[in-house]
C-alpha positions as CSV (number, residue, x, y, z in Angstrom):
1,M,105.2,106.3,116.0
2,I,103.3,107.3,112.5
3,L,101.1,110.5,112.7
4,F,97.5,109.6,110.4
5,P,95.8,112.8,110.0
6,A,92.0,111.3,109.2
7,I,90.4,112.7,106.1
8,D,86.2,111.8,106.6
9,I,84.7,111.7,103.3
10,L,81.0,112.2,102.8
11,N,79.3,113.9,99.9
12,E,82.2,114.6,98.2
13,K,83.3,117.1,101.0
14,C,85.6,116.6,104.0
15,V,83.4,116.6,107.3
16,R,84.1,115.3,111.0
17,L,81.4,113.7,112.6
18,I,81.1,113.8,116.6
19,Q,81.0,109.8,117.8
20,G,80.1,108.7,114.4
21,D,76.7,110.9,114.8
22,Y,76.4,111.5,110.8
23,A,73.5,114.5,111.8
24,K,76.5,115.6,114.0
25,E,78.7,116.7,110.6
26,K,80.7,119.6,110.4
27,I,82.3,120.7,106.3
28,Y,85.8,121.5,106.4
29,S,86.9,121.7,103.3
30,N,84.7,121.1,99.9
31,S,88.5,118.9,98.4
32,P,89.6,116.0,100.0
33,L,92.5,115.8,97.2
34,A,93.4,119.6,98.4
35,M,93.2,118.4,102.4
36,A,95.3,115.5,102.0
37,D,98.0,117.8,99.9
38,R,98.0,120.1,102.8
39,W,98.7,117.5,105.3
40,I,101.3,116.3,103.2
41,S,103.2,119.2,102.8
42,L,103.0,120.2,106.3
43,G,105.0,116.6,106.7
44,A,102.2,113.9,106.8
45,T,104.0,110.5,105.9
46,A,100.6,108.8,105.5
47,L,97.1,109.5,105.9
48,H,93.7,107.6,107.0
49,I,90.9,108.1,105.0
50,V,87.1,106.9,105.9
51,D,84.3,106.5,103.5
52,L,81.7,107.6,105.4
53,D,79.0,107.3,102.4
54,G,80.0,103.9,102.1
55,A,80.5,103.0,106.1
56,K,76.6,103.5,105.7
57,T,75.7,102.2,102.3
58,G,78.6,99.7,101.8
59,N,79.1,100.5,98.6
60,A,82.7,102.3,97.6
61,T,81.1,105.6,97.1
62,N,84.0,107.9,96.8
63,Q,86.4,105.7,95.4
64,T,86.6,108.0,92.6
65,I,87.7,110.3,94.7
66,I,90.3,108.3,96.6
67,E,92.0,107.3,93.2
68,Q,92.7,111.2,92.6
69,I,94.2,110.9,96.5
70,T,96.3,108.5,95.8
71,S,97.6,109.5,92.0
72,N,98.4,112.9,93.2
73,T,100.3,111.8,96.6
74,N,103.0,109.7,97.3
75,V,102.4,109.0,100.8
76,P,101.5,105.5,102.1
77,I,97.0,105.9,102.5
78,Q,95.2,103.1,104.4
79,V,91.1,104.1,103.5
80,G,88.2,102.1,105.5
81,G,84.3,102.5,105.5
82,G,82.1,99.8,104.2
83,I,84.7,97.4,103.3
84,R,82.7,94.0,102.6
85,S,83.9,92.1,99.6
86,M,86.7,90.3,98.1
87,E,86.0,93.1,95.0
88,Q,86.3,95.6,97.0
89,I,89.7,95.0,98.7
90,E,90.9,94.0,95.6
91,N,89.6,97.4,94.0
92,Y,91.1,99.7,96.5
93,L,94.6,98.2,96.5
94,S,94.5,98.3,92.8
95,I,94.1,101.9,92.8
96,G,97.5,102.5,95.1
97,V,95.7,102.3,98.7
98,Q,98.5,100.7,100.6
99,R,96.5,99.2,103.5
100,V,92.5,98.5,103.6
101,I,90.7,98.7,106.5
102,L,88.0,96.0,108.2
103,G,85.2,96.9,110.6
104,T,82.1,95.5,110.9
105,A,82.5,92.9,108.3
106,A,85.7,91.8,110.1
107,V,83.4,90.4,113.2
108,H,80.4,89.6,110.8
109,N,82.1,88.0,108.7
110,I,85.2,85.8,109.6
111,S,85.5,83.4,106.4
112,L,85.7,87.0,104.4
113,L,88.6,88.7,107.1
114,N,90.6,84.7,106.2
115,Q,90.0,85.3,103.0
116,A,91.8,88.8,102.4
117,V,94.1,88.4,105.1
118,D,95.3,84.5,103.7
119,I,96.3,86.8,100.4
120,F,96.8,90.3,101.2
121,K,98.4,89.4,103.8
122,D,98.8,93.0,106.2
123,K,97.6,95.0,104.1
124,V,94.3,94.4,105.1
125,A,94.2,95.7,108.7
126,V,90.8,95.2,110.8
127,S,89.6,98.8,112.7
128,I,88.2,98.1,116.1
129,D,85.3,100.1,117.4
130,A,84.8,99.5,121.1
131,R,82.6,101.1,125.0
132,D,83.7,100.2,127.7
133,G,86.4,97.4,126.9
134,F,83.3,95.8,124.4
135,V,83.2,95.5,121.0
136,A,80.7,98.3,119.2
137,T,79.4,97.0,115.7
138,D,77.1,98.4,113.1
139,G,77.9,101.9,113.2
140,W,78.3,102.1,117.1
141,R,75.1,101.3,117.7
142,Q,75.0,97.8,119.0
143,T,77.9,96.6,121.8
144,S,78.7,93.0,122.3
145,N,79.7,91.2,124.7
146,V,82.8,90.4,123.5
147,L,85.9,92.0,124.8
148,A,88.2,94.5,122.8
149,V,91.0,92.6,124.2
150,D,90.3,88.7,123.2
151,L,89.0,90.5,119.6
152,V,92.6,91.3,119.2
153,K,93.8,87.7,120.5
154,Q,91.9,86.3,118.0
155,L,92.6,88.5,115.3
156,E,96.7,87.8,116.0
157,Q,95.6,84.3,115.2
158,I,94.6,84.8,111.6
159,G,96.9,87.2,111.3
160,V,96.0,90.2,111.2
161,Q,99.1,92.4,111.8
162,T,97.6,96.0,112.4
163,I,94.3,96.8,114.3
164,I,92.5,100.5,114.2
165,Y,91.5,101.0,117.9
166,T,88.9,103.6,118.6
167,D,87.0,104.5,122.0
168,I,83.5,105.4,121.0
169,S,82.9,107.7,123.8
170,K,86.0,109.5,123.3
171,D,85.7,109.8,119.7
172,G,85.3,114.0,119.1
173,M,85.2,114.9,122.3
174,L,88.6,116.1,122.6
175,Q,89.1,115.1,126.0
176,G,92.1,112.5,125.2
177,P,92.2,109.0,124.0
178,N,91.6,105.7,126.4
179,F,95.2,105.4,127.3
180,Q,94.4,101.9,129.9
181,E,92.7,100.3,127.1
182,L,95.6,101.1,124.9
183,E,98.5,99.2,127.2
184,N,95.9,96.7,127.0
185,L,95.6,96.0,124.1
186,Q,99.9,97.0,123.5
187,H,100.0,93.8,126.2
188,A,98.1,91.8,124.6
189,S,99.2,91.0,121.4
190,S,102.0,91.5,118.9
191,V,99.1,92.9,116.4
192,R,100.8,96.8,115.9
193,V,97.7,99.5,117.3
194,I,96.7,102.5,116.0
195,A,95.1,105.2,118.3
196,S,91.5,107.0,117.4
197,G,89.7,109.0,118.9
198,G,89.9,111.4,121.4
199,I,93.6,112.5,121.1
200,S,94.0,116.4,121.8
201,S,96.8,117.3,122.4
202,N,100.6,117.0,122.5
203,D,100.6,115.4,125.6
204,D,98.7,113.2,124.4
205,V,100.7,112.2,121.5
206,K,103.8,112.1,123.4
207,K,102.7,109.8,125.7
208,L,100.8,107.4,123.1
209,S,104.7,107.7,121.8
210,D,106.0,106.7,124.7
211,M,103.9,103.7,125.0
212,N,105.4,102.4,121.3
213,L,102.4,102.2,119.5
214,Y,102.4,101.9,115.9
215,G,100.5,105.2,115.3
216,A,98.0,107.5,116.2
217,I,95.1,108.7,114.1
218,I,94.6,113.1,114.3
219,G,90.8,114.0,113.5
220,K,89.3,116.9,114.8
221,A,92.0,118.1,116.5
222,L,93.7,119.3,113.6
223,Y,90.9,121.0,111.7
224,D,89.7,122.7,115.2
225,N,93.4,124.1,115.4
226,S,93.6,122.2,118.6
227,V,97.3,121.7,117.8
228,D,99.0,122.1,115.5
229,F,100.2,119.0,112.7
230,T,104.5,120.4,112.4
231,E,104.6,120.3,116.6
232,L,102.8,116.8,116.5
233,L,106.0,115.2,114.5
234,E,108.4,116.7,116.8
235,V,106.8,115.2,119.5
236,T,107.7,112.0,118.4
237,R,110.9,112.6,117.2
238,N,111.5,114.0,120.6
239,V,110.5,110.8,121.9
240,S,113.6,108.6,124.1
């Protein structure tokens, strides 16, 4: 299982938000590039970057910073946050991003998703945020009547190969992921599942790895030193 340290960029700084609330921001570093270097030096084989400014505005506000990271590192990087056009997708891929992540755009603009997947294949992933098993959109403000499991099946038919699943109630709370829902998603399709939200211990990572998930994104627990990244890597290596 791939461990993705999260680097969330807001106002050119590395921050964490609790449950996506911009009013609950904590700054961890003034240099996202230095933070990327730190995780890679500790053994990270991939990074998960979110442009939080872009998530609000729909503009690739932090693309220059992200390009600095891709230019100075040699690990695969996936990027999300306000990517809502083919032009943005193409721009990110052209600067060395391995995978772009579509969120709300994938729910509201199926034609964009179809076109992106048709052209860029597995370089396009979809982020699914959910509350009580139902898909949430628009910065988590709206909960739809669409079950996450049903959406994953639809995405698989379109050709999406990777999803990032975040349980809103768990994100930033260090209370563990929603294992049951992740297991449901894992069994519902052949789409690769990356877990996000709530991961707070070695046991959480071991359980996710035992479930044969494709990946897990670690955020707040790393930045608050609730877990040790090198230990987490060992946990994934020791899973039978």
